[in-house]
N, C-alpha and C positions, 0 to 999 in steps of 0.2 A: 924486155920488160915484165917480171911479176911483183904482183903487191902481196905482200908479207905481211903474217901480222906481227905487231913490233912484240918483244921479250919481257916477261916476266916486271923486269923494273919500269919498263921502260908505262909494259900498261897501268902497271900501280900509280906511274909518273901522272897520268890520263885521268886518271880516275880523280888525283886527289886536285889536279887544275883542274879539273869538268865544274864553269859555275852558271852552263843553258842544257843539260842534260847532250849534249850532242856526245858526247866523247865517250858510248854507251859502249860494256864492250861485256860480252856474254860467256856467263861462264860455263856454258853447254855444249862450246864445242875444244871440240880437242885440239892440242897442242897434236899436229906431226898430221894432219888429218891430209892435205895437198902431197906431201909425199909416198903417203898406203895409199890415194887415191892417183899415182904419176906407175903404173904399172895396169893398170887396170884395161888400154888396151894396144895393144902393138901392130905398128904397119906390118899388111903382107896375110894377118888376117883375115876371114870368109867375113860373110855378113851375117850374123845371126839370125838373122828374119831369113834369107835365102839360100846362103851356103855355095850363091852360084858365081859369087860375084868382092872382087877383094873391099873388108869393110872399110869406108874413108871417112866418117862422124861416130867420135862415141861420144854416145848421151851419159850420163851421169847424176840422177835425178839425186845422189844421196850429197852433191854436192860436197867432194871430197870428203868424204864420211860421214860429214856434222848430222845429215838425216837417217837414220838409217836402217827408219820400218816408208822411205821414203821408194820403192820399189827397183831392180836389179839394174843398171847398167845394162846397155844394147850397144851392138856396135852396126853401122848403119852402112851396108855400100849404098850410091846414090838410085836404084833404081826403087829403092825399097823406102827411099830415107826420109820426101815429103810427108806420106802417111804415117811414116812413126813419129815423124815430129809432131805433125798435127792430134796422131791421139794421146800423146804425152802432153803435146800443151792443154788440150779439153779438160786436163784435171786441174790446167794450175789456176790459182783462186789470185784476185786481189790485184794489185798492181805495176807494173812494172819499167828500170827503163832500159832501152836494149839497143847498144850501140852498136850499128851493122860492122861486122869482121872485115878487118882487113890486112894488107900487107901480109909475115910470116909469123903472125902471130900464132901460135899450134893452138894453144886453150881459150875456152869463152866462157870465163866462169862468173857467177854468180856471186854477188857482194849485199848483205843488208842494208839496208840504210842504215838503222844501230850501231850498224859494226862498221864500218867503212872505216871512223879515224881511226883504230886500229888497226885497218892497213897502208898507215901513211895517207887516204886521202883527207886534204885540206878542209879546214871549216867554209869556204867559199863552196866547192864542190858541192858537199852535205845538202848548204844550202839555197841551192842554186837546183838541187835536185826534186828537195823534199818540197819547193815551190812547184817542181815542174810535175812532181805526179798526182798533185792537185790538182789539177787540168783535165787531167785524164778520165776518164768517163763519159765521155760524147759518143760520136756515128765512129765508126769506123771508116776510114777512107776509104777505108777498095772497096767495104761490101755493103757497108750498111749497118749491123749489128750494130753492139755494146763493145767499146776501145776500151784496152785494160793494158795495152803495150806502148809507150808512147818511142817511134825507134828513131835515133838520133843515129844520121849519117856519121860518116868519116872528117865531115868540115863542121863537126860538134863538140872536137873535141883534138887536144894536141894529140897528135901519133906515135910523138918521142912518147906516148904516155910515162910523164913525170910522180918522181916520188919525192909528198912534204911540198911543193908545188899545185897552183891548179891545172885540171886535166879538161874538167870541159867549160864550154866556151860560144857564147850568143843561142843560151837557152832561153831568151825571147825571141826567139824568131822561130822562124813555120816551123815546126816539128807535126812529123806523119804524126797518128792515132791508128792503133792497129786495134784486132780483133784480136784471141789467141791461135783460132785457124790463118788467120792473114799472117803476125806473125810470124807463127811457121813454118809459110811458105816463102815468106821472105826471107827467112836463114836459110831454107835448106835452097835456094836458089845464090843465094850466098855462099854459101858452104862451096857452091860444084864450081863456083865463079873461080871463089880462091884453088880451086885443085891442090891445096897443099895433101900431100904422103894421108896425114890421119889429122884430124881436130878433133880434141876432148872436148863437149857443151855440156856444158850447165841446164837446170831449169830452175825460174823464179819458184822461189816461196811467197805463202801465205800473204807474209810479212813481204813492204814496200821493198826495192833492192834496184840492181843497177845489174844486167847483162852486160859483159863489155871483152877488149878480148884482151892478152894475157900470154905471156910466154919467154923463154931463157935469150 
């Protein structure tokens, strides 16, 4: 399942129906950005860092071309992955929820909280994530540094990733809070465990949002 932006007519309707500020659609995003990033990485390419192993995880800091000044996409092999993710995540500001990658979903995309309704996320999910992110900021569960990430295992989502129906569940349960370095290490381990030929991953932005699996 790929969460896609609504069409222009639906976006206009969202604006008309919005009464409480949740259905916010940014005018900064370019339509078709998702397609532009589709060919950033290809299975079989070598790691951009060492050129000595197959690239397995492509990191796209531009979030499908939306943030052009965010840096260049980089394809990592497993040997370079953890350090590459730690370096990238060290620059991440703000807080985010991260859904641990699972299944055969070959993309790990970032959705800003204020734009989630435009990607067919329902109001219940937006409200639940808004509350969850207010709880982040205490000590990292793994190293004690300040946390920036709410780490959600697959048990916290409907793994079918339905559109226009609630995706998240049990967000009032025990959720691990991680600092950026530990979140990067956890992601590197999860990507390696999945072992997919190629995964495209994005980085959270300064605005609150969620990084979650997606794909056709």
